C-alpha positions in Angstrom: 14.9 20.4 1.0 14.6 19.3 -2.5 11.0 19.1 -3.1 8.6 16.9 -2.6 5.7 15.0 -3.2 2.8 13.3 -1.2 4.1 9.3 -2.4 7.2 10.7 -2.0 6.6 11.7 1.5 4.2 8.5 1.7 6.8 6.4 0.6 9.5 7.5 2.8 8.3 6.3 5.9 10.3 3.2 7.2 8.8 2.6 11.0 5.1 1.7 9.4 3.3 -0.6 6.9 2.6 0.9 3.3 -1.3 0.3 4.4 -0.4 2.8 7.7 1.8 5.2 5.5 -0.9 5.2 3.1 -3.6 6.3 5.8 -1.1 9.5 7.1 -2.8 12.6 7.3 -0.8 15.0 5.4 -1.5 18.6 5.5 -1.7 21.0 2.6 0.9 23.2 4.3 3.5 20.2 4.5 3.6 19.9 0.9 3.0 23.9 -0.3 6.2 24.6 2.6 8.8 27.1 1.3 11.4 24.7 -0.1 14.1 27.2 0.2 13.8 27.7 4.2 12.6 23.8 5.3 15.7 21.9 6.4 13.0 18.7 7.4 9.8 18.5 7.1 7.5 18.2 10.8 3.8 18.0 11.5 1.0 16.7 13.7 -1.7 14.2 11.9 -4.8 16.9 12.0 -7.2 14.1 13.0 -4.9 12.7 15.5 -3.0 15.2 17.2 -0.8 12.4 19.2 0.6 11.0 15.6 3.8 13.5 14.8 6.0 12.8 11.5 9.5 13.9 10.9 10.8 13.5 7.7 14.5 14.0 5.9 16.7 13.7 3.2 19.3 11.4 4.9 22.5 9.3 3.3 19.8 6.5 2.3 17.5 9.1 0.8 14.4 10.8 2.2 13.7 8.9 5.1 10.5 9.8 7.1 9.4 8.2 10.8 6.0 7.9 13.2 5.9 9.3 16.4 3.5 9.1 19.3 3.4 12.6 21.2 2.7 12.2 24.9 1.3 15.2 26.2 4.1 17.2 28.9 2.4 17.4 32.2 3.4 21.6 33.1 5.3 20.5 36.6 7.5 23.9 36.3 10.8 24.2 34.8 12.2 24.5 31.0 12.8 21.4 29.5 14.7 21.3 25.9 13.7 19.6 22.6 16.6 17.3 21.6 16.2 18.6 18.1 16.7 21.9 18.3 17.9 22.6 21.2 15.4 24.8 21.8 13.8 25.4 25.3 10.4 25.4 26.4 7.9 25.9 29.6 7.5 22.1 30.3 4.7 22.2 28.4 6.1 23.2 25.1 8.4 19.7 25.0 6.5 16.3 24.6 8.0 12.8 25.2 8.1 10.9 21.7 7.6 6.9 20.9 9.0 5.6 18.1 8.1 2.3 16.8 11.1 0.4 15.7 8.5 -2.1 14.5 6.9 -2.3 11.2 3.7 -4.0 12.4 1.6 -6.0 15.5 2.6 -9.3 14.1 6.8 -8.0 15.4 7.9 -7.8 18.9 7.3 -4.5 20.7 10.2 -1.8 20.6 10.8 1.1 20.5 13.1 4.7 20.6 12.2 8.2 23.4 12.8 11.2 22.8 11.7 14.9 23.8 11.0 17.0 20.7 9.2 20.8 20.8 5.3 20.1 21.3 4.2 22.3 18.1 7.2 20.5 15.7 7.9 24.3 14.9 12.2 23.5 15.2 12.6 24.5 11.6 11.0 28.0 12.7 13.4 27.9 16.3 16.4 26.5 14.5 15.9 30.1 11.4 14.7 32.7 14.5 11.4 33.1 12.6 9.6 32.5 16.1 11.1 32.1 19.4 9.4 29.9 22.5 7.6 32.1 24.6 8.4 32.0 28.4 11.7 30.8 28.8 15.0 32.8 27.8 17.1 30.8 25.1 20.6 30.2 25.6 23.3 33.0 24.0 24.6 31.3 21.0 28.0 32.0 18.9 27.2 29.9 16.1 26.0 31.0 13.0 22.4 30.4 11.4 24.0 27.9 8.7 25.8 26.2 11.6 22.5 26.0 13.4 20.7 24.4 10.5 23.3 21.7 10.3 23.3 20.9 14.0 19.6 20.8 14.2 19.6 18.5 10.5 22.3 16.4 12.1 20.2 15.9 14.8 17.2 14.5 12.8 19.2 12.1 11.0 20.6 10.7 13.8 17.7 10.2 15.3 16.0 8.2 11.9 19.4 6.6 11.6 18.6 4.9 15.3 15.8 3.8 14.3 16.8 2.3 11.0 19.4 0.2 13.4 16.7 -0.9 15.5 14.6 -2.1 12.4 17.7 -4.5 10.6 
């Protein structure tokens, strides 16, 4: 991923107004990332942790989406992140609701999914972090292939939101 500025990240959001994008809390660690290892950005708003954000480079340029995380109830079993395919305990994956409207004036629509609660998909894909308590599936893909798969999943999610915004 190319190094990004705060302005470019804020401008990238496709499913919120410019005013809402200007109020998004972007932690310094997001913009101080090791850009050689990042293939997309994901974080929770420090002041409002139920709000989460994903930004990636796509065919249409830098695109970002805002999401609302729903806390997972610990009902046992394992759950899989739809982006990085990491297995977690039931509380390690959260359901997200991604608005497909830019303002409250539009009729409400959303896309849902399940993603890592800590939004550390990049770390799980690179193998620098392992989910606790759940044995992972053995994969034959190379690290580069895992990166391509995860980035493809992120780009498809962003594209599905963009399609619903049309």
